[in-house]
C-alpha positions as CSV (number, residue, x, y, z in Angstrom):
1,X,113.5,-139.1,55.1
2,X,115.1,-138.2,58.3
3,X,117.2,-135.0,58.6
4,X,121.0,-135.4,58.2
5,X,122.3,-133.7,61.3
6,X,126.0,-134.4,60.4
7,X,125.8,-131.8,57.6
8,X,124.4,-129.0,59.8
9,X,127.1,-126.4,60.7
10,X,129.3,-127.4,57.7
11,X,130.4,-124.9,55.1
12,X,130.2,-125.5,51.4
13,X,130.3,-123.9,47.9
14,X,127.3,-123.4,45.6
15,X,127.7,-125.4,42.4
16,X,124.4,-123.9,41.2
17,X,123.1,-120.7,42.6
18,X,119.9,-120.6,44.7
19,X,116.8,-118.7,43.6
20,X,115.5,-117.9,47.1
21,X,111.8,-119.0,47.4
22,X,111.7,-119.6,43.7
23,X,113.8,-122.8,43.9
24,X,116.9,-124.5,45.1
25,X,120.5,-124.6,44.0
26,X,123.1,-127.2,44.6
27,X,125.9,-127.1,47.3
28,X,129.0,-129.2,47.7
29,X,129.8,-129.9,51.3
30,X,132.9,-131.5,52.9
31,X,131.4,-134.2,55.3
32,X,132.1,-137.7,56.4
33,X,135.7,-137.7,55.0
34,X,134.7,-136.6,51.5
35,X,132.4,-134.3,49.6
36,X,128.7,-134.7,49.0
37,X,126.2,-132.6,47.1
38,X,122.8,-131.5,48.3
39,X,119.9,-129.4,47.1
40,X,120.3,-126.0,48.7
41,X,117.5,-123.7,49.7
42,X,118.1,-120.1,50.9
43,X,115.9,-117.2,51.9
44,X,117.4,-114.9,49.2
45,X,119.0,-115.8,45.9
46,X,122.7,-116.6,46.1
47,X,125.2,-116.8,43.2
48,X,127.1,-119.8,41.9
49,X,130.5,-120.0,43.8
50,X,129.2,-118.4,47.0
51,X,130.5,-119.9,50.2
52,X,127.6,-121.0,52.4
53,X,126.8,-122.4,55.9
54,X,124.4,-125.2,56.2
55,X,121.9,-124.2,58.9
56,X,119.3,-127.0,58.7
57,X,118.7,-130.3,57.0
58,X,115.3,-131.0,55.4
59,X,116.1,-134.7,54.9
60,X,116.1,-136.2,51.4
61,X,119.5,-134.6,50.6
62,X,118.0,-131.1,50.9
63,X,119.5,-128.4,53.2
64,X,118.9,-124.8,54.1
65,X,121.9,-122.5,53.7
66,X,122.9,-118.9,54.3
67,X,125.8,-116.9,52.8
68,X,129.0,-117.4,54.9
69,X,132.2,-115.4,55.2
70,X,134.8,-117.0,57.5
71,X,135.4,-114.4,60.3
72,X,139.0,-115.5,60.6
73,X,139.8,-114.4,57.1
74,X,139.2,-110.8,58.2
75,X,142.0,-111.2,60.7
76,X,144.6,-112.5,58.3
77,X,143.5,-110.6,55.1
78,X,143.0,-114.0,53.4
79,X,140.1,-113.9,50.9
80,X,139.4,-117.6,51.6
81,X,139.7,-120.8,49.6
82,X,137.6,-120.4,46.4
83,X,138.0,-124.2,45.7
């Protein structure tokens, strides 16, 4: 399967936490005018509900993610949208 480049650079929320190299979680990403879910891999375990940034698409509806904190929230004191 070809990588899905449209999802790279998008943020999302983990519906199921990742387990680092032990296995993927699941992430909901706003893309293409709606929301889609993908298997999410990360270098270190991340908890359910964590906001993440998609850094790479593996194809086959699998993505690599890292934990993400919107830097603009620090300027406004807004803790972010927890969806």
